C-alpha positions, 0 to 999 in steps of 0.5 A, a space after each residue: 500500500 502506498 504511503 499516507 499522503 501529507 495533510 493540508 499545507 502546514 500553518 504556523 499557528 492554529 486559531 481557536 474559537 474565542 473562549 474555547 479550545 475548539 480549533 478553527 480549521 485552516 485553509 486547504 488550497 481550493 480545488 479547481 477541477 472535478 476531483 478524481 481518485 488521485 485527488 481524494 488520495 492527496 487530501 487526507 483530512 483524517 491526518 489533518 484532523 489528527 495534526 489539529 487535535 494536538 492544539 484542541 478539539 475538532 469542532 462538531 455540530 451534533 445533529 438532534 435525534 429527530 432531524 432528518 434533513 439538514 441544509 448547510 455549507 462547509 466552513 471556508 477556507 477549510 472546505 470540510 464541516 463535521 456532524 455527530 450522530 447518535 446511533 443505538 446498539 444494532 441501529 443502522 443509519 444512512 447519510 446522504 449528501 445532496 447538491 447540484 454538483 455532487 461529484 465534487 463532494 464526498 462524505 467520511 465516517 470517522 469515530 471519536 479519535 477521528 479514525 474509520 472505526 468498526 463498520 465504517 471501513 466501506 466509506 473510508 475506502 470508497 473514492 468519494 462516496 456521497 452516500 454512506 450506511 453505518 451499522 452499529 455493531 457494538 451492544 451499546 449506543 454510540 456516536 459517530 462523526 460524518 464529515 462533509 468534504 467540499 474541496 472546491 467550496 460549491 456549497 455557500 449560504 446561496 447554494 447550500 448542500 442537503 444531508 439526509 439521515 435515514 434511520 431504521 429506528 424510531 427516535 421518539 421511542 429510542 433514549 440516546 440521551 446518554 451518548 456523549 457527542 463531545 468525546 475523543 478528540 471532538 468539541 461541540 461547535 454548533 453550526 449557526 449556518 445549518 437549517 434543519 427539518 424533521 418531524 417536530 422541528 424545523 428552522 435554524 439550528 440552534 444548540 443543542 438541537 
């Protein structure tokens, strides 16, 4: 197997959100042509996350248990954004990113340490998946972290992507309140740009929803 490529261009200092230990992801060079398999291999977000975690926590926006659609856009100039989803024992969740330029996007699944955990390898080895499925193989509920990667910054306030979340369990009958979303190298940083839709929720995303 070829060695892992280097991550984003290193900066001399990592900024933190004021009053927190949550890092502000630094810039990557903007992608100017449609990504191919070689490009995705050179954009090693997992290595970047591991490096950033040495300075603080990685920002993650929790997705409420009753949210099934989310419209948002990535942080620029980083070009990616992470979300956290709680999954019960044995539960299966499917996440899909939808946009007019889907070929420029990809999804990644990682665990609390920023690496593909059990049940996440399929998403890790695919060239650029825009839909991933995760089945919790554990005997207890857990949190998974979904990274939306948009290296060309096609998503913005005027042209956001939609993140569809499909669950095989009834959120109204499943208690996931004990799942810790802020764990490992992740720190909560709700996306003020997100808007969500669900059976009982609609409108701007307000922490902790």
